[in-house]
VEXDREN-2710 file (C-alpha; in Angstrom, 1 decimal):
% VEXDREN-2710
k/r/px/py/pz
1/MET/0.0/0.0/0.0
2/HIS/1.5/3.3/-1.1
3/VAL/-0.3/6.2/0.6
4/ILE/0.6/9.6/-0.9
5/PHE/-1.1/13.1/-1.0
6/PRO/0.6/15.0/-3.8
7/ASP/-0.5/18.6/-3.8
8/ARG/-3.5/17.9/-1.4
9/LYS/-4.3/20.8/0.8
10/VAL/-4.2/19.4/4.4
11/LEU/-5.2/21.4/7.5
12/VAL/-3.9/20.1/10.8
13/VAL/-5.4/21.9/13.7
14/GLY/-3.5/21.5/17.0
15/ALA/-0.1/20.9/15.4
16/ALA/2.4/22.5/17.8
17/ARG/3.8/19.2/19.3
18/GLY/3.3/15.5/19.8
19/ILE/0.5/13.9/17.8
20/GLY/-0.3/17.0/15.8
21/ARG/3.2/17.6/14.7
22/ALA/3.7/13.9/13.7
23/ILE/0.5/14.1/11.6
24/ALA/1.7/17.3/9.9
25/GLU/5.1/15.8/9.1
26/ALA/3.6/12.5/7.8
27/PHE/1.4/14.3/5.3
28/ALA/4.2/16.7/4.2
29/VAL/6.7/13.9/3.4
30/ARG/4.0/12.3/1.3
31/GLY/3.5/15.4/-0.9
32/GLY/0.8/17.2/1.1
33/ILE/0.6/21.0/1.3
34/VAL/0.1/21.2/5.0
35/THR/-1.1/24.1/7.0
36/ALA/-0.3/23.4/10.6
37/CYS/-2.3/25.5/13.0
38/ASP/-2.1/26.1/16.7
39/LEU/-2.4/28.8/19.3
40/LEU/1.4/28.1/19.8
41/ALA/2.1/29.1/16.2
42/ASP/5.8/29.9/17.0
43/ASP/6.3/26.2/17.9
44/VAL/4.9/25.2/14.5
45/GLU/7.0/27.8/12.7
46/ALA/10.1/26.2/14.2
47/TYR/9.6/23.1/12.1
48/ALA/7.8/24.5/9.1
49/GLY/9.2/24.4/5.6
50/PRO/9.5/22.1/2.6
51/ARG/9.9/18.4/3.0
52/ASP/11.5/15.7/0.9
53/GLY/8.7/14.1/-1.1
54/GLY/7.5/17.5/-2.5
55/GLY/5.4/18.5/0.5
56/LEU/5.4/21.6/2.6
57/ILE/4.4/22.7/6.1
58/GLN/3.3/26.2/6.7
59/ALA/2.5/27.6/10.1
60/MET/-0.6/29.7/11.1
61/PRO/-2.0/30.8/14.4
62/VAL/-5.6/29.7/15.2
63/ASP/-8.0/29.9/18.1
64/VAL/-10.4/27.0/17.7
65/THR/-13.1/28.7/19.7
66/SER/-13.2/31.7/17.4
67/THR/-15.0/31.5/14.0
68/GLY/-13.2/34.6/12.9
69/SER/-9.8/33.0/13.6
70/ILE/-10.8/29.8/11.8
71/ASP/-12.2/31.7/8.8
72/ALA/-8.9/33.7/8.6
73/VAL/-7.0/30.5/8.2
74/LEU/-9.3/29.3/5.4
75/ARG/-9.0/32.6/3.6
76/ALA/-5.2/32.4/3.8
77/VAL/-5.0/28.8/2.7
78/ALA/-7.7/28.6/0.1
79/PRO/-8.5/32.2/-1.0
80/GLN/-10.0/31.3/-4.3
81/ASP/-12.5/28.5/-3.6
82/GLY/-12.2/27.6/0.1
83/VAL/-11.4/24.0/-0.8
84/ILE/-9.4/22.0/1.7
85/ASP/-8.9/18.3/0.9
86/VAL/-8.2/17.0/4.4
87/LEU/-9.0/18.4/7.9
88/VAL/-7.4/16.7/10.9
89/TYR/-8.6/18.1/14.2
90/VAL/-6.1/17.3/16.9
91/ALA/-6.6/20.3/19.3
92/GLY/-8.1/19.7/22.7
93/GLY/-6.5/18.1/25.8
94/VAL/-7.3/19.0/29.4
95/ARG/-6.2/22.7/29.3
96/GLY/-3.8/22.3/32.2
97/GLN/-6.5/21.0/34.5
98/GLN/-6.4/18.2/37.0
99/ALA/-9.0/15.8/38.4
100/ARG/-11.3/17.3/41.1
101/PRO/-14.6/16.2/42.6
102/ILE/-17.5/17.3/40.5
103/GLU/-18.7/19.7/43.2
104/GLN/-15.4/21.6/43.0
105/VAL/-15.3/22.1/39.2
106/PRO/-16.2/25.7/38.1
107/LEU/-18.4/25.9/35.1
108/PRO/-15.8/27.9/33.1
109/ASP/-13.3/25.1/33.6
110/PHE/-15.8/22.6/32.3
111/GLN/-16.6/24.7/29.3
112/ALA/-13.0/25.4/28.4
113/VAL/-12.3/21.7/27.9
114/VAL/-15.5/21.1/26.0
115/ASP/-14.8/24.1/23.8
116/ALA/-11.3/22.9/22.9
117/ASN/-12.2/19.3/22.3
118/LEU/-15.8/19.4/20.9
119/THR/-16.9/22.9/20.0
120/GLY/-13.6/23.5/18.1
121/ALA/-14.0/20.3/16.1
122/PHE/-17.5/21.4/15.2
123/LEU/-16.4/24.9/14.1
124/CYS/-13.5/23.6/12.0
125/ALA/-15.7/21.0/10.3
126/GLN/-18.3/23.7/9.7
127/ALA/-15.7/25.9/8.1
128/VAL/-14.3/23.3/5.6
129/ALA/-17.6/21.6/4.7
130/PRO/-18.8/24.1/2.0
131/GLY/-15.5/23.8/0.1
132/MET/-15.5/20.0/0.4
133/LYS/-19.1/19.9/-0.8
134/LYS/-18.2/22.1/-3.8
135/ALA/-15.3/19.7/-4.7
136/GLY/-17.4/16.6/-4.1
137/TYR/-14.5/15.2/-2.0
138/GLY/-13.2/15.6/1.5
139/ARG/-11.6/13.8/4.4
140/ILE/-12.3/14.9/8.0
141/VAL/-10.4/13.0/10.8
142/THR/-10.6/13.9/14.5
143/ILE/-8.3/12.8/17.2
144/SER/-10.4/11.4/20.0
145/SER/-9.2/9.3/22.9
146/ARG/-9.8/6.1/24.8
147/ALA/-11.7/8.6/27.0
148/GLY/-14.3/8.8/24.2
149/LEU/-14.9/5.1/24.4
150/ALA/-14.8/4.5/28.2
151/THR/-13.7/6.6/31.2
152/SER/-10.7/8.9/31.3
153/LEU/-7.5/8.1/33.2
154/THR/-7.3/11.9/33.8
155/GLY/-10.4/11.7/36.0
156/ILE/-11.6/15.0/34.4
157/GLN/-15.3/14.9/33.8
158/SER/-15.3/17.5/31.0
159/TYR/-12.6/15.6/29.0
160/ALA/-14.5/12.3/29.0
161/ALA/-17.8/14.1/28.2
162/ALA/-16.2/16.2/25.3
163/LYS/-14.5/13.2/23.7
164/HIS/-17.7/11.1/23.8
165/GLY/-19.5/14.1/22.3
166/GLN/-16.9/14.4/19.6
167/LEU/-17.5/10.8/18.5
168/GLY/-21.3/11.6/18.3
169/LEU/-20.4/14.6/16.1
170/VAL/-18.3/12.4/13.8
171/LYS/-21.1/9.9/13.3
172/GLN/-23.7/12.6/12.6
173/LEU/-21.5/14.5/10.2
174/ALA/-20.6/11.3/8.4
175/GLN/-24.3/10.7/7.7
176/GLU/-24.8/14.3/6.6
177/LEU/-21.7/14.7/4.5
178/GLY/-21.5/11.3/2.9
179/PRO/-23.7/12.1/-0.1
180/HIS/-21.1/14.8/-1.0
181/GLY/-18.2/12.4/-1.2
182/ILE/-16.9/13.4/2.3
183/THR/-15.8/10.9/4.9
184/VAL/-15.7/11.7/8.6
185/ASN/-13.8/9.4/11.0
186/SER/-11.9/9.5/14.3
187/VAL/-8.8/7.9/15.7
188/ALA/-8.8/7.1/19.4
189/PRO/-5.3/6.9/20.9
190/GLY/-4.4/5.2/24.1
191/PHE/-2.6/7.2/26.7
192/MET/0.7/8.9/25.6
193/ALA/2.8/11.4/27.4
194/THR/3.0/13.7/24.4
195/SER/2.2/17.1/26.0
196/PRO/3.2/18.9/29.2
197/ASP/-0.2/18.0/30.8
198/TYR/0.2/14.3/30.0
199/GLU/3.9/14.3/30.9
200/ARG/2.9/15.6/34.4
201/GLN/0.2/13.0/34.6
202/TRP/2.6/10.1/33.8
203/ALA/5.2/11.5/36.2
204/ASN/2.7/11.6/39.0
205/TYR/2.1/7.8/38.8
206/SER/4.2/5.5/40.9
207/ASP/6.8/3.2/39.4
208/GLU/4.5/0.3/40.2
209/PHE/1.6/1.8/38.4
210/ARG/3.6/2.6/35.3
211/ALA/5.0/-1.0/35.1
212/ALA/1.5/-2.4/35.6
213/PHE/0.1/0.0/32.9
214/LEU/2.6/-1.3/30.4
215/GLU/1.8/-4.9/31.3
216/ARG/-1.8/-4.3/30.4
217/ILE/-0.9/-3.2/26.9
218/ALA/-0.9/-6.2/24.6
219/MET/2.0/-4.8/22.6
220/ARG/4.0/-4.2/25.8
221/ARG/5.0/-0.7/24.8
222/MET/3.6/2.9/24.9
223/GLY/2.3/4.3/21.7
224/THR/4.1/7.0/19.7
225/PRO/2.7/10.0/17.8
226/GLU/3.8/8.3/14.6
227/ASP/1.5/5.3/15.4
228/ILE/-1.4/7.8/15.4
229/ALA/-0.2/9.6/12.3
230/HIS/-0.2/6.3/10.3
231/ALA/-3.8/5.6/11.2
232/VAL/-4.8/9.1/10.2
233/LEU/-3.0/8.7/6.8
234/PHE/-5.0/5.6/6.1
235/LEU/-8.4/7.2/6.9
236/ALA/-7.5/10.2/4.8
237/SER/-6.4/8.1/1.9
238/ASP/-8.4/6.7/-1.1
239/TYR/-8.0/3.3/0.5
240/ALA/-10.5/4.4/3.1
241/SER/-13.0/5.9/0.6
242/TRP/-15.9/3.6/1.9
243/ILE/-15.2/4.0/5.6
244/THR/-17.1/6.8/7.4
245/GLY/-18.6/7.5/10.8
246/GLN/-16.1/5.1/12.4
247/VAL/-13.7/5.4/15.4
248/LEU/-10.4/3.5/15.0
249/PRO/-8.8/2.7/18.4
250/VAL/-5.0/2.8/18.3
251/MET/-4.0/1.6/21.7
252/GLY/-1.7/-1.4/21.3
253/SER/-4.5/-3.5/22.8
254/PRO/-8.2/-4.3/22.4
255/VAL/-10.4/-1.6/23.9
256/ALA/-11.1/-2.3/27.5
END
C-alpha cells in the first residue's frame, strides 16, 4: 500500500507538538501541502518548511473557539475556492486542569475543555464543509481518545464528556456529508505522554503503576505520535473511501 497526498491541501489543527506535529510531518513527506495551525504558532514555525517528497508545512495561528480565527486560516489557505482536501482536528486536551470532585469544578473550567475538544471540532468542520461539498470530495479526521470510548484516566469529567461528544459529532457528520463524497472518522489513541499535561500525569504515577500499565498493553509498549499519524494517513487516503462514521482505536490493545 502506497499512501501519498501529492498537492493535497491538508489542514492540521493543533499541530504544535506531539501527535499533531507527527501528523503534519507525515502528510508533508508524502507530498501534502500542510497548513499546521495552533495557538502556539511559534512552535509550529520552528519546524515549518519544505519536505523531501514534495510536500510543505506552513504555520498559522488559530483559536479553535473563534469563528473569525478559523475563517482567517481558510481565507489564507484557500482564498479562491475555500477548498481543503483534508482536515485533521487534533486540538483539545485537558487545558492544564487536574482531576477534582465534581462539586469543585467551576463551570468555566468545564466549558474550556468542552470548547477545545468538541466545539472547536464542530467549528472547524463547519468551516471546511462548504468547500469540500463544492469539490465533491473531502476527508475529516478527529483525534479522539480512549476517554471517548470508556472513562478517562485523567479523571476529568469534561474531558470524557467532550471526547464522547466528539464521536457523536463524527457519526452525525458522516451521515450528513457522505452524499457529498466526504468521509468523517476518528482515531482514538491510548494514553501517551505527548504534551506537558500528560507528561505531568505520567510522572505523578508510581513506578509500580507505570509498570502495571505497560503490562496491560498487549504490545507491551507505549504508543508514539507516529502510530497515530499512520492511522490518520489511512483514513485520509483513497484506500478508506468507503469508511465513514467510524472510530479507530489505536492503543496497542483491544479496547477495555
